[in-house]
C-alpha positions as CSV (number, residue, x, y, z in Angstrom):
1,M,20.3,-25.8,22.1
2,Q,22.6,-24.2,24.7
3,P,20.9,-21.5,26.9
4,Q,24.0,-19.3,26.9
5,A,24.2,-19.2,23.1
6,L,20.5,-18.4,22.9
7,L,20.9,-15.6,25.5
8,S,23.8,-14.2,23.6
9,A,21.7,-14.0,20.4
10,A,19.0,-12.3,22.4
11,R,21.5,-9.7,23.8
12,E,22.6,-9.0,20.2
13,A,19.0,-8.5,19.1
14,Q,18.4,-6.2,22.1
15,K,20.9,-3.8,20.6
16,M,18.5,-3.3,17.6
17,A,15.5,-2.4,19.9
18,Y,13.7,0.8,19.1
19,A,12.6,2.1,22.5
20,P,12.7,5.9,22.4
21,Y,9.7,6.3,24.8
22,S,10.3,3.8,27.6
23,G,14.1,3.2,27.2
24,Y,13.3,-0.4,28.0
25,R,15.1,-2.5,25.4
26,V,14.2,-6.1,24.9
27,G,15.8,-8.8,22.8
28,A,14.5,-12.3,22.0
29,A,16.0,-15.4,20.4
30,L,13.7,-18.3,19.4
31,C,15.3,-21.7,18.7
32,T,13.5,-24.1,16.4
33,T,13.6,-27.9,17.0
34,Q,16.1,-28.0,14.1
35,G,18.4,-25.6,15.9
36,E,17.8,-22.5,13.8
37,I,17.6,-19.2,15.7
38,F,15.3,-16.3,14.9
39,T,15.7,-13.0,16.7
40,G,13.6,-10.0,17.5
41,A,13.7,-6.7,19.4
42,N,10.9,-4.6,20.8
43,I,9.7,-1.8,18.5
44,E,7.9,1.1,20.2
45,N,5.5,3.5,18.6
46,A,4.2,6.9,19.7
47,S,0.8,5.3,19.6
48,F,1.6,2.8,22.3
49,S,-0.9,0.1,21.3
50,M,1.1,-0.2,18.0
51,T,4.2,-1.3,19.9
52,I,5.3,-4.9,19.3
53,C,7.3,-7.0,21.7
54,A,10.6,-8.7,20.8
55,E,9.2,-12.2,21.4
56,R,6.4,-11.7,18.8
57,V,8.9,-10.3,16.3
58,A,11.0,-13.4,16.6
59,V,8.0,-15.7,16.3
60,F,6.6,-13.9,13.3
61,R,9.9,-14.0,11.6
62,A,10.2,-17.7,12.2
63,V,6.7,-18.4,11.0
64,M,7.2,-16.4,7.9
65,A,10.3,-18.5,7.2
66,G,8.1,-21.6,7.4
67,E,9.0,-22.7,10.9
68,R,6.3,-24.1,13.2
69,E,8.2,-26.1,15.9
70,F,10.1,-24.4,18.6
71,E,12.2,-25.7,21.5
72,A,13.4,-22.6,23.5
73,L,13.2,-18.9,23.8
74,A,15.6,-16.5,25.4
75,V,14.6,-13.0,26.4
76,T,16.9,-10.3,27.6
77,S,16.2,-6.8,28.9
78,S,17.8,-3.5,29.8
79,G,16.0,-3.5,33.1
80,S,16.9,-5.0,36.4
81,G,14.7,-7.3,38.5
82,G,13.9,-9.9,35.9
83,V,11.8,-10.0,32.7
84,T,9.2,-12.4,31.4
85,P,7.1,-12.3,28.2
86,C,3.8,-10.5,28.4
87,G,0.5,-12.3,28.2
88,A,0.1,-11.6,24.5
89,C,3.5,-13.0,23.7
90,L,2.9,-16.1,25.8
91,Q,-0.4,-16.8,24.0
92,V,1.3,-16.5,20.6
93,L,4.1,-18.9,21.8
94,A,1.5,-21.3,23.1
95,E,0.0,-21.6,19.7
96,F,3.1,-23.2,18.4
97,A,5.1,-24.6,21.4
98,P,3.1,-25.3,24.6
99,G,6.2,-27.2,26.0
100,L,8.6,-24.3,25.2
101,K,11.5,-23.6,27.6
102,V,11.9,-19.9,28.3
103,F,15.2,-18.4,29.6
104,T,15.2,-14.8,30.8
105,E,18.0,-12.5,31.7
106,D,17.9,-9.0,33.1
107,A,20.6,-6.3,32.7
108,N,22.4,-7.6,35.8
109,G,22.9,-11.0,34.1
110,E,20.5,-12.9,36.3
111,C,19.1,-15.8,34.3
112,I,15.9,-17.7,35.2
113,E,14.5,-20.7,33.3
114,Y,10.7,-21.3,33.1
115,G,8.4,-23.6,31.2
116,L,5.8,-21.8,29.1
117,K,3.1,-23.6,31.1
118,D,4.5,-22.1,34.3
119,L,4.1,-18.6,32.8
120,L,0.8,-19.3,31.1
121,P,-0.9,-22.3,32.8
122,C,-4.3,-21.8,31.1
123,A,-3.5,-20.8,27.5
124,F,-6.5,-20.3,25.3
125,S,-7.0,-22.8,22.5
126,L,-9.7,-23.7,20.1
127,Q,-10.7,-27.3,20.6
128,A,-11.2,-29.4,17.5
129,E,-14.6,-30.8,17.5
């Protein structure tokens, strides 16, 4: 997995964002351990709590395709000053890939790499008893 290819896929997905209320367009590209890429874009709704983030769209598409093991995620945004997945997205990602690499890029092209554990150090999990 090359970060630039993943970021490019996220930028393409960002073009499909539906963000008529905020104007803040986000794209995501999730790479499986087998190298397959699943993309997503944020989809807003007038009832704001019904909005879904690009990252969860990508994860849910991958899971529906039978994928469960992920290596890296790229997230791009139309805003400046950096972007990171929200807490809900981080928790969903932690369910499948606690060691995930996360690459972010804002509208200015500034790229930052994180580990999922850096962004969500105390993810919730149900401990098997």
